[in-house]
C-alpha positions as CSV (number, residue, x, y, z in Angstrom):
1,M,2.4,-26.0,1.1
2,L,0.2,-23.9,-1.3
3,T,-2.3,-26.1,-3.2
4,H,-5.5,-24.1,-3.8
5,P,-5.7,-23.9,-7.7
6,H,-7.0,-20.3,-7.8
7,I,-4.5,-19.0,-5.4
8,V,-1.6,-20.8,-7.1
9,L,-2.8,-19.3,-10.4
10,T,-2.9,-15.8,-8.8
11,L,0.6,-16.2,-7.6
12,R,1.8,-17.5,-11.0
13,R,0.4,-14.5,-12.8
14,H,2.2,-12.0,-10.6
15,H,5.4,-10.5,-12.2
16,L,7.6,-11.8,-9.3
17,F,6.7,-15.4,-10.3
18,S,5.5,-15.4,-13.9
19,Q,8.9,-16.0,-15.4
20,L,10.1,-18.6,-13.0
21,P,10.7,-22.1,-14.5
22,E,7.9,-24.5,-13.6
23,K,10.0,-26.6,-11.3
24,T,11.3,-23.5,-9.5
25,F,7.8,-22.1,-9.1
26,Q,6.5,-25.4,-7.7
27,D,9.4,-25.4,-5.2
28,V,8.3,-21.9,-4.1
29,C,4.7,-23.1,-3.7
30,T,5.9,-26.0,-1.6
31,L,7.5,-23.6,0.9
32,A,4.7,-21.0,0.7
33,S,1.7,-21.0,3.1
34,L,-1.8,-19.5,3.2
35,K,-2.6,-17.1,6.0
36,R,-6.1,-15.9,7.0
37,L,-6.3,-12.8,9.1
38,P,-9.5,-11.5,10.7
39,N,-10.2,-7.7,10.7
40,H,-7.7,-5.8,12.9
41,A,-5.5,-8.8,13.4
42,P,-1.7,-8.2,13.2
43,L,0.4,-9.9,10.6
44,M,3.8,-8.7,11.7
45,H,5.2,-6.1,14.0
46,Q,7.9,-3.4,13.4
47,G,11.2,-5.0,14.4
48,D,10.1,-8.7,13.8
49,A,12.6,-10.9,12.0
50,A,12.2,-10.3,8.2
51,D,12.2,-13.8,6.8
52,R,9.1,-13.8,4.6
53,F,7.3,-11.6,2.1
54,F,3.6,-11.6,1.1
55,L,1.0,-11.5,-1.6
56,L,-2.4,-10.3,-0.7
57,V,-5.2,-12.4,-2.2
58,S,-8.2,-10.7,-0.7
59,G,-9.0,-8.1,1.9
60,Q,-6.8,-5.1,2.9
61,I,-3.6,-4.7,4.8
62,K,-2.3,-1.5,6.5
63,L,1.4,-1.0,6.7
64,H,2.3,1.5,9.5
65,R,5.1,2.6,11.8
66,V,4.9,3.8,15.4
67,T,7.1,6.8,16.3
68,G,9.1,7.1,19.5
69,E,6.2,9.2,20.9
70,G,3.8,6.3,20.3
71,Q,2.0,7.9,17.3
72,E,1.0,5.7,14.4
73,H,2.0,6.8,10.9
74,L,0.3,5.1,7.9
75,V,2.9,4.1,5.3
76,E,0.7,2.3,2.7
77,V,-2.6,0.3,2.3
78,I,-2.1,-2.9,0.4
79,Q,-4.8,-4.0,-2.0
80,P,-5.5,-7.5,-3.4
81,G,-2.9,-8.6,-6.0
82,Q,-0.1,-6.5,-4.4
83,T,3.0,-7.9,-2.8
84,F,4.8,-6.3,0.1
85,A,8.1,-6.8,2.1
86,E,9.8,-8.2,-1.0
87,A,12.3,-5.3,-1.2
88,L,13.9,-6.6,2.0
89,L,15.2,-9.6,0.0
90,F,17.6,-7.3,-1.7
91,T,18.5,-5.0,1.2
92,Q,19.2,-8.1,3.4
93,A,17.4,-6.3,6.2
94,K,17.2,-8.3,9.3
95,A,13.9,-6.8,10.6
96,Y,10.7,-5.5,9.2
97,P,10.7,-1.6,9.2
98,V,6.9,-1.5,9.5
99,S,4.0,-3.3,11.1
100,A,1.2,-4.9,9.1
101,T,-2.4,-5.2,10.3
102,A,-5.6,-6.4,8.5
103,L,-8.1,-3.6,7.8
104,K,-10.6,-6.3,6.6
105,D,-10.8,-10.1,6.8
106,S,-7.8,-11.0,4.6
107,V,-6.2,-13.9,2.9
108,L,-2.5,-13.8,2.1
109,V,0.2,-16.0,0.6
110,S,3.3,-16.1,2.8
111,I,6.5,-16.8,0.8
112,E,9.9,-18.0,2.2
113,G,12.3,-15.1,1.4
114,Q,15.7,-16.7,1.3
115,H,14.5,-19.6,-0.9
116,Y,13.0,-17.2,-3.4
117,R,16.2,-15.1,-3.4
118,R,18.3,-18.1,-4.2
119,A,15.8,-19.0,-7.0
120,L,16.5,-15.6,-8.6
121,E,20.2,-16.0,-8.9
122,D,20.0,-17.7,-12.3
123,Q,17.0,-15.7,-13.5
124,P,18.2,-12.3,-14.7
125,K,15.0,-11.5,-16.6
126,I,12.8,-11.7,-13.6
127,C,15.4,-9.6,-11.6
128,L,14.9,-6.9,-14.2
129,A,11.2,-7.1,-13.9
130,I,11.5,-6.7,-10.1
131,L,13.7,-3.7,-10.5
132,A,11.2,-2.1,-12.9
133,S,8.4,-2.7,-10.4
134,M,10.4,-1.2,-7.5
135,S,11.3,1.8,-9.6
136,I,7.6,2.5,-10.2
137,H,7.0,2.1,-6.5
138,L,9.9,4.4,-5.6
139,H,8.5,7.2,-7.9
140,Q,5.2,6.9,-6.1
141,R,6.9,7.2,-2.7
142,L,8.8,10.3,-3.9
143,K,5.5,11.9,-5.0
144,D,4.1,11.1,-1.5
145,I,7.2,12.8,0.0
146,D,6.8,15.8,-2.1
147,T,3.2,16.1,-0.9
148,L,4.2,15.8,2.7
149,S,6.9,18.3,2.3
150,L,4.4,21.1,1.6
151,A,3.8,23.1,4.8
152,N,0.2,24.0,4.0
153,A,-2.1,21.2,5.2
154,S,-4.9,22.3,2.8
155,R,-2.6,21.9,-0.2
156,R,-1.7,18.4,1.0
157,V,-5.3,17.4,1.1
158,I,-6.0,19.0,-2.3
159,N,-3.0,17.3,-3.9
160,F,-4.3,14.0,-2.5
161,L,-7.7,14.5,-4.0
162,F,-6.2,15.2,-7.4
163,Q,-3.9,12.2,-7.2
164,E,-6.7,9.8,-6.1
165,R,-9.6,11.0,-8.2
166,D,-11.2,9.0,-11.0
167,T,-10.5,10.9,-14.2
168,V,-13.9,10.1,-15.7
169,S,-16.3,10.7,-12.7
170,G,-14.1,13.2,-10.8
171,E,-14.7,11.2,-7.7
172,V,-12.4,10.0,-5.0
173,V,-13.5,6.9,-3.1
174,L,-11.6,6.6,0.1
175,Q,-10.4,3.0,0.6
176,V,-9.6,3.4,4.2
177,P,-11.1,5.5,7.1
178,K,-10.4,9.2,7.1
179,R,-8.2,9.0,10.1
180,L,-5.8,6.8,8.1
181,V,-5.8,9.2,5.2
182,A,-4.9,12.0,7.6
183,S,-2.1,9.9,9.0
184,K,-0.7,9.4,5.5
185,L,-0.8,13.1,4.9
186,G,0.9,13.9,8.2
187,I,-2.0,15.8,9.7
188,Q,-4.5,15.2,12.5
189,P,-7.9,13.7,11.7
190,E,-9.7,16.7,12.9
191,T,-7.6,18.9,10.6
192,F,-8.4,16.7,7.6
193,S,-12.2,16.9,8.4
194,R,-12.0,20.7,8.9
195,I,-10.3,21.2,5.5
196,L,-12.9,19.0,3.8
197,H,-15.7,21.0,5.4
198,R,-14.1,24.3,4.2
199,L,-13.9,22.9,0.7
200,V,-17.5,21.8,0.8
201,E,-18.6,25.3,2.1
202,G,-16.7,26.8,-0.8
203,G,-18.6,24.7,-3.3
204,L,-15.4,23.0,-4.5
205,I,-16.2,19.4,-3.4
206,E,-19.1,17.3,-2.3
207,V,-18.7,14.6,0.4
208,Q,-20.9,11.6,0.9
209,R,-19.4,9.3,3.5
210,R,-16.2,7.9,1.8
211,T,-17.0,9.4,-1.6
212,I,-15.6,12.9,-2.5
213,R,-16.7,14.5,-5.7
214,I,-14.7,17.4,-7.2
215,L,-17.1,20.0,-8.3
216,C,-14.8,22.8,-9.4
217,E,-11.4,21.7,-10.5
218,K,-10.1,25.2,-11.3
219,G,-11.3,26.6,-8.0
220,L,-9.7,23.7,-6.1
221,M,-6.4,24.1,-7.9
222,G,-6.3,27.8,-6.9
223,Y,-7.7,27.4,-3.4
224,Q,-5.9,29.4,-0.8
225,A,-6.6,28.7,2.9
226,G,-7.9,31.7,4.8
């Protein structure tokens, strides 16, 4: 049962729960539980029974898949305030299509999926809110697919920098290790590092650990790998 006032309030403010009647919301909290994961601990494995979804309160969670060749592919990094695995409520999927692992010490709310689904049956407004959220998420995934479909690895990295940069400072602060960024872009870590090095040599970016500053936007947009 979920009882911590701050965490209950965090859950209540999320769009998946904000429109639920109080009694329904309290029922959800009764069946919810708090999970604490140390750094690198698994939350679930690809293929596990999909009976719950999650809200990340603090920390960072990596969603990833393992290919038939045993290679890990990063799908997404979940930040505090985000939910994940809720889409499975509507697809009626029996198993999780990804694994989830803590990248930092993390605290999550674990929500009983079928109970929540039944609670939505008489709540059309919240169903529309969920659809809107999923639509935004889908558009982001399509942008990621467009990025990965480009054959040139340098262009993938450059597009990533433009997508992730802060519009005021021109900086990109990597929230995860570079090897995970490379995985998301579908390239090897050494390729990612080599491309960053070339861009630094060309005076287009500056790299300080996990902070990348774009120095020449026009030059970066027109960059052609040699």
